Each structure stands twice: as structure tokens, then as C-alpha cells.
C-alpha positions in Angstrom: 0.8 -12.7 -2.2 -2.8 -11.9 -3.0 -5.2 -10.8 -0.4 -7.8 -13.4 0.7 -10.5 -11.2 -0.8 -8.8 -11.2 -4.2 -8.3 -15.0 -4.0 -12.0 -15.5 -3.2 -13.3 -13.0 -5.8 -11.1 -14.4 -8.6 -10.6 -18.1 -7.7 -14.1 -18.7 -6.6 -16.7 -16.0 -7.6 -15.2 -15.2 -11.0 -14.5 -18.8 -11.8 -18.0 -19.9 -10.9 -19.5 -17.0 -13.0 -17.4 -18.0 -16.0 -18.4 -21.6 -15.6 -22.1 -20.6 -15.5 -21.6 -18.6 -18.8 -19.7 -21.5 -20.3 -16.6 -19.4 -20.6 -13.0 -20.6 -20.1 -11.2 -18.6 -17.4 -7.5 -18.1 -17.1 -6.0 -16.6 -13.9 -3.2 -14.2 -14.6 -0.2 -14.4 -12.3 0.6 -11.5 -10.0 3.8 -10.1 -8.7 3.1 -11.3 -5.2 6.3 -12.5 -3.6 8.4 -12.7 -6.8 12.0 -11.9 -5.9 12.3 -9.1 -8.5 9.1 -7.5 -7.1 10.4 -7.6 -3.5 13.8 -6.3 -4.6 12.1 -3.4 -6.3 10.2 -2.5 -3.1 13.4 -2.7 -1.1 15.2 -0.4 -3.6 12.4 2.1 -3.4 12.3 2.2 0.4 16.1 2.5 0.5 16.0 5.3 -2.0 13.5 7.2 0.1 15.5 6.7 3.2 18.7 8.1 1.6 16.9 11.2 0.4 16.6 13.6 3.3 13.9 15.6 1.5 11.5 12.7 2.1 12.1 12.8 5.9 9.3 15.3 6.1 6.0 13.4 6.7 4.3 15.5 4.0 6.9 16.1 1.3 6.5 19.2 -0.8 5.7 17.1 -3.9 3.2 14.9 -1.9 0.4 17.4 -1.2 -0.8 20.6 -2.8 -0.6 22.4 0.5 1.6 20.5 3.0 0.1 20.3 6.5 2.3 20.6 9.6 1.4 19.7 13.2 1.0 22.6 15.5 3.4 22.7 18.5 2.2 20.6 21.4 0.3 22.3 24.2 2.0 22.6 27.6 0.9 20.0 30.1 -2.2 20.8 32.2 -1.5 21.9 35.8 -2.0 19.1 38.4 -5.5 18.7 39.8 -6.0 20.3 43.2 
């Protein structure tokens, strides 16, 4: 589905501007919630879940220099 900003920009603003310029406007369809698009997203997520290399939050192919979190600090001593 389209975001409300896209719907407003295209269905209202762009249509109004086209009308002012005496242009015919056609709205192209989007993938939105089409079953094939949703199936593709599911397949991509499942593929990543199966690949253990992607378990790292910053995969080696993701960033030029992967960042890792430093170890957590020990808890502070209780207040007196």
C-alpha cells in the first residue's frame, strides 16, 4: 500500500497541478500489497534467516568497516 504522503502528493497535488496545466494525468500502479510482491518479501526474509552469515547485525558485505558493540560495563556499585 502507498504511504499517505504518496497518496496525497500524487492523487491530490500532482493531479491538481496537471489539471492547471491542462495535462492528462495517469497514475501508475504500485506493487503495494500484490501477492507476488508480498511473496518476494517473505522469500527474501526467509533466505536471510537461513543464512547464518547474516546473523551478525553488521554483515561483512553491509558496511566498509563493520562496527561492533563494546562489551557492557559492569554494574555500578550500590549507592551508600
